[in-house]
Each structure stands twice: as structure tokens, then as C-alpha cells.
C-alpha positions as CSV (number, residue, x, y, z in Angstrom):
1,M,-21.8,-108.3,-4.8
2,R,-20.7,-105.1,-3.2
3,D,-19.2,-102.3,-5.3
4,F,-15.8,-100.8,-4.7
5,T,-14.2,-104.0,-3.8
6,I,-11.1,-105.7,-5.2
7,E,-13.3,-108.3,-6.8
8,A,-15.4,-105.6,-8.5
9,Y,-12.2,-104.0,-9.7
10,K,-10.9,-107.3,-11.2
11,N,-14.2,-107.9,-12.9
12,L,-14.0,-104.5,-14.5
13,L,-10.5,-105.2,-15.9
14,V,-11.5,-108.7,-17.1
15,S,-14.5,-107.2,-19.0
16,L,-12.2,-104.7,-20.7
17,K,-9.7,-107.4,-21.7
18,D,-12.5,-109.6,-22.9
19,A,-13.8,-106.7,-25.0
20,G,-10.5,-106.6,-26.8
21,Y,-9.1,-103.3,-25.5
22,S,-5.4,-102.6,-25.3
23,F,-4.0,-100.7,-22.3
24,A,-1.6,-97.8,-22.2
25,T,-0.1,-95.5,-19.7
26,Y,-0.8,-91.8,-20.2
27,S,2.6,-91.1,-21.7
28,Q,2.3,-94.1,-24.0
29,Y,-1.0,-92.8,-25.2
30,I,0.6,-89.4,-26.0
31,A,3.3,-91.2,-28.0
32,H,0.9,-93.5,-29.9
33,A,-2.8,-94.0,-29.3
34,P,-4.0,-97.5,-30.4
35,E,-7.4,-97.9,-32.1
36,R,-9.2,-99.1,-28.9
37,V,-7.4,-98.2,-25.7
38,I,-7.9,-97.9,-22.0
39,M,-5.9,-95.6,-19.8
40,L,-6.0,-96.6,-16.1
41,R,-5.2,-93.5,-14.1
42,H,-4.8,-93.8,-10.3
43,D,-4.7,-90.8,-8.0
44,V,-2.8,-91.9,-5.0
45,D,-4.4,-89.6,-2.5
46,D,-4.3,-91.9,0.6
47,R,-3.6,-95.5,1.7
48,K,-0.7,-96.0,-0.7
49,L,-0.7,-99.7,-0.2
50,H,-4.0,-100.0,-1.9
51,S,-2.4,-98.5,-5.0
52,L,0.4,-101.1,-4.7
53,E,-2.3,-103.8,-4.7
54,F,-3.9,-102.4,-7.8
55,A,-0.5,-102.3,-9.5
56,R,0.2,-105.9,-8.7
57,I,-3.2,-107.0,-10.0
58,Q,-2.6,-105.2,-13.3
59,R,0.9,-106.7,-13.6
60,D,-0.5,-110.2,-13.1
61,M,-3.1,-109.5,-15.8
62,G,-0.4,-108.1,-18.2
63,I,-1.7,-104.6,-18.3
64,V,-0.3,-101.2,-17.3
65,G,-1.5,-98.1,-15.6
66,T,-0.4,-94.6,-14.5
67,Y,0.0,-93.7,-10.8
68,Y,0.0,-90.1,-9.6
69,F,1.6,-89.5,-6.2
70,R,1.2,-86.6,-3.9
71,M,3.9,-85.1,-1.7
72,V,2.2,-86.1,1.6
73,P,3.0,-89.0,3.9
74,E,-0.3,-90.7,3.0
75,S,0.9,-91.0,-0.6
76,F,4.6,-90.5,-1.1
77,D,6.6,-93.6,-0.2
78,E,9.9,-94.4,-2.0
79,A,9.6,-98.1,-1.7
80,V,6.0,-98.2,-3.0
81,I,6.8,-95.9,-5.9
82,K,9.9,-97.9,-6.9
83,E,8.0,-101.2,-6.8
84,I,5.1,-99.8,-8.9
85,S,7.6,-98.4,-11.4
86,A,9.5,-101.6,-11.6
87,M,6.4,-103.4,-12.7
88,G,6.3,-101.2,-15.8
89,H,3.6,-98.8,-14.6
90,E,4.0,-95.0,-15.1
91,I,4.7,-92.7,-12.2
92,G,3.5,-89.1,-12.2
93,Y,3.3,-86.1,-9.9
94,H,-0.1,-85.4,-8.4
95,Y,0.6,-81.7,-7.7
96,E,-1.1,-79.4,-5.3
97,D,1.5,-76.7,-5.0
98,M,-0.9,-73.7,-5.3
99,D,-2.7,-75.1,-2.2
100,F,0.6,-75.6,-0.4
101,A,1.6,-72.0,-1.3
102,G,-1.6,-70.4,-0.2
103,G,-2.4,-69.3,-3.8
104,N,1.0,-67.6,-4.4
105,P,2.2,-68.7,-7.9
106,E,5.8,-67.7,-7.3
107,E,6.0,-69.9,-4.2
108,A,4.0,-72.6,-5.9
109,I,6.4,-73.0,-8.8
110,K,9.3,-73.3,-6.4
111,L,7.5,-76.0,-4.5
112,F,6.6,-77.7,-7.8
113,E,10.3,-77.8,-8.8
114,K,11.4,-79.1,-5.5
115,H,8.7,-81.8,-5.4
116,L,9.2,-82.9,-9.0
117,E,12.9,-83.3,-8.4
118,K,12.2,-85.4,-5.3
119,L,9.9,-87.7,-7.2
120,R,12.2,-88.0,-10.1
121,A,14.9,-89.1,-7.8
122,V,12.8,-92.2,-7.2
123,A,11.3,-92.9,-10.7
124,P,11.1,-91.3,-14.1
125,V,8.3,-88.7,-14.4
126,S,7.0,-87.3,-17.7
127,T,3.4,-86.5,-16.9
128,I,1.6,-84.6,-14.1
129,C,-2.0,-84.3,-12.9
130,M,-3.5,-81.8,-10.5
131,H,-4.9,-82.8,-7.2
132,G,-8.4,-81.4,-6.7
133,S,-7.9,-80.2,-3.1
134,P,-11.7,-79.8,-2.6
135,K,-11.3,-78.1,0.8
136,S,-9.0,-75.4,-0.7
137,K,-10.2,-72.2,-2.4
138,Y,-7.2,-72.5,-4.7
139,D,-7.2,-74.4,-8.0
140,N,-3.9,-76.1,-8.4
141,K,-4.1,-75.8,-12.2
142,D,-3.9,-72.0,-11.9
143,V,-0.1,-72.1,-11.5
144,W,0.1,-72.8,-15.2
145,K,-1.5,-69.4,-15.9
146,H,1.9,-68.1,-15.0
147,Y,4.3,-70.8,-15.9
148,D,4.8,-73.6,-18.5
149,Y,5.1,-77.2,-17.3
150,R,6.7,-78.3,-20.6
151,K,9.8,-76.4,-19.5
152,Y,10.2,-79.2,-17.0
153,N,10.2,-82.0,-19.6
154,I,6.6,-82.7,-18.8
155,I,4.8,-84.0,-21.9
156,G,1.2,-84.0,-20.6
157,E,-1.3,-83.0,-18.0
158,P,-4.7,-84.7,-18.6
159,Y,-6.9,-81.6,-17.9
160,F,-4.9,-79.6,-20.5
161,D,-3.7,-82.2,-23.0
162,I,-6.5,-84.7,-23.5
163,D,-9.3,-83.9,-26.0
164,F,-12.2,-85.2,-24.1
165,R,-14.4,-85.0,-27.2
166,K,-12.4,-88.1,-28.3
167,V,-11.6,-89.6,-24.9
168,F,-14.4,-90.7,-22.6
169,Y,-13.5,-89.8,-19.0
170,L,-14.8,-91.9,-16.0
171,T,-13.8,-91.0,-12.5
172,D,-14.8,-92.7,-9.2
173,T,-14.8,-89.3,-7.4
174,G,-17.6,-89.4,-4.8
175,R,-17.3,-93.2,-4.6
176,R,-19.5,-93.6,-7.6
177,W,-19.1,-93.2,-11.4
178,D,-21.6,-90.3,-11.7
179,G,-20.2,-88.1,-9.0
180,H,-19.8,-84.9,-11.0
181,K,-22.4,-83.1,-8.9
182,V,-20.3,-83.6,-5.8
183,S,-16.9,-83.0,-7.5
184,V,-15.3,-79.7,-6.9
185,R,-12.6,-79.9,-9.7
186,D,-12.2,-83.5,-10.9
187,K,-14.7,-83.2,-13.8
188,V,-14.7,-82.6,-17.5
189,E,-17.5,-82.0,-20.0
190,N,-19.2,-85.2,-21.0
191,F,-19.3,-85.2,-24.9
192,F,-20.5,-88.8,-25.1
193,G,-23.8,-88.6,-23.3
194,L,-23.0,-91.6,-21.2
195,S,-23.6,-91.9,-17.4
196,F,-23.0,-94.8,-15.0
197,H,-23.6,-95.1,-11.3
198,S,-22.0,-98.4,-10.3
199,T,-19.0,-100.4,-11.5
200,F,-21.5,-103.1,-12.5
201,D,-23.3,-100.6,-14.8
202,V,-20.0,-100.0,-16.5
203,I,-19.2,-103.7,-16.9
204,N,-22.6,-104.4,-18.4
205,F,-22.2,-101.6,-20.9
206,I,-18.8,-102.9,-21.9
207,R,-20.1,-106.4,-22.4
208,N,-22.8,-105.0,-24.8
209,N,-20.0,-103.7,-27.0
210,K,-21.2,-100.1,-26.7
211,F,-18.2,-98.6,-24.8
212,P,-16.2,-95.8,-26.5
213,N,-12.9,-96.7,-28.2
214,H,-10.7,-94.3,-26.1
215,V,-11.3,-94.2,-22.4
216,M,-9.5,-92.8,-19.4
217,F,-10.6,-94.3,-16.0
218,N,-9.6,-92.4,-12.9
219,F,-9.4,-94.5,-9.8
220,H,-8.8,-93.5,-6.2
221,P,-7.6,-96.9,-4.8
222,Q,-8.1,-95.9,-1.2
223,R,-11.8,-96.4,-1.8
224,W,-11.5,-100.0,-3.0
225,T,-11.2,-102.8,-0.4
226,D,-12.5,-106.3,0.4
227,N,-12.2,-105.5,4.2
228,Y,-15.8,-105.1,5.2
229,G,-15.1,-102.8,8.2
230,L,-12.9,-100.5,6.1
231,W,-15.4,-100.7,3.2
232,I,-18.2,-99.5,5.5
233,R,-16.0,-96.8,7.0
234,E,-15.0,-95.5,3.6
235,K,-18.7,-95.5,2.4
236,W,-20.0,-93.4,5.3
237,I,-17.0,-91.0,5.3
238,Q,-17.4,-90.5,1.6
239,N,-21.1,-89.8,2.0
240,I,-20.2,-87.0,4.5
241,K,-17.5,-85.7,2.1
242,N,-20.0,-85.7,-0.8
243,L,-22.4,-83.5,1.2
244,F,-19.6,-81.2,2.2
245,K,-18.4,-80.9,-1.4
246,F,-21.9,-80.3,-2.6
247,L,-22.3,-77.4,-0.2
248,I,-18.9,-76.0,-1.3
249,I,-20.0,-76.1,-5.0
250,K,-23.3,-74.3,-4.1
251,L,-21.6,-71.6,-2.0
252,R,-19.0,-71.0,-4.8
């Protein structure tokens, strides 16, 4: 079976349900963290309809996730956002305003306010998450060196407000689960000593009842497809991106 397909994604969710995990959005986790819980985070960077498909799969399985939308045409779509929100999933802002503002924090916070208001006109938003913007020299999180997102009724930003000593973080950045070496900014310290390459490695570990109790998955749904042509295209494009990001990391 090929990895990064819809079938592989469904099998992962089934393995988590069979293992007895509950599911929570990020805001639900902040309010109350169950004993064994999975947070399904989705960074909607591109191909927004893939995220809509993920949301429908989760709805049909009786689980919830969190979807972070950018302010670019590839991501922001009122109809998609409204439908995902109506299913009971959480909507959040995937901000990249320092990049948009060329590193100027005063301009960045104005853009943040404008974009947050635009997103909140479509769906409730109480959490945010930075977009890594790997090609940019600016770290979008740096805007919070000058301002406080809590003043905007934001209750959480994962990179600031999750204790990753207690929450195991897994991201498909690089189109693999051990892509930290080719990730410019989407990475946290691994306090659990666990590493997986494929989705099937993760599933097998879950089935052996060794998975941590609190886990945040970060998916980029544009990478997941059953369409073979698109799957091949995404694979080779990501390989090129990984090389590019590896060089960026080395140069910086």
C-alpha cells in the first residue's frame, strides 16, 4: 500500500479509535484535556478541497479536528471554511503576517488584525498557528515579540502554549513523519525519543499499545491523495522542496 493516500489516512484514524483514544480540537484540549487524547491539526496550505475531504472523513467517523487557514487563494475559501465549521471542527488562523509585511512588526500586526477579522466573519476563531513560510527569512512567530495575541481573544498558539514534554508532536512536514531535518520552522524538541518514517510505522506502534497518551498530529492535506498522477507529482515536488529546505537550514 502506498503512503500518503486517503486509505492510509483512514487506517491511521481507525487504529487510533481502536486503541481507545478520544479526539479533541485544540481549543477543546485547552479547556479540558482527557486522559488519552488525539488532536488532529490540519495546516491548510494548498488544495483546500483536500482538507474538506479530510473533514468529511472525520465527521463520518464521529471525530473532530482543527483546521488552520491561510489568507491566500489556495487556502481561504468561505464555502469550504463554513462547511468544515458546520461539521463541528475548529477553524483557526494560519498566520504569516510577518512574511507579508517584510519583517515589519507594526505592519504585520495590522495585517493580522485585518485577516483575523476576515476569518472570524466566516467562522469562530479562538486559536491561531504560524505558517512556517520556509522560503522567507522572517519567522512569523516573531510578531509576538512585540504584541500579545491574547488581546485578540486568542486562547492558544501551539508553538507557545503546548507543553511538548507532555504532548507528543508528529508532523508530516517533508511528506514523511521524520522530516525534522528538512523542516525550517515546523519542529519542536522530541522529549519522547520516538521517531517514525511512514504512516504504517505509526499505525504499527499504536497497535502495540506503546503510543503516548497525549498526541498532536499535524497534517498537510494537500499531500494526501488516492489520485496516482497527483500522488507522484506531489512526491517528486516534495523531494525537491526537501532538498531546497535542507540547503536553507545549512546556509542559515
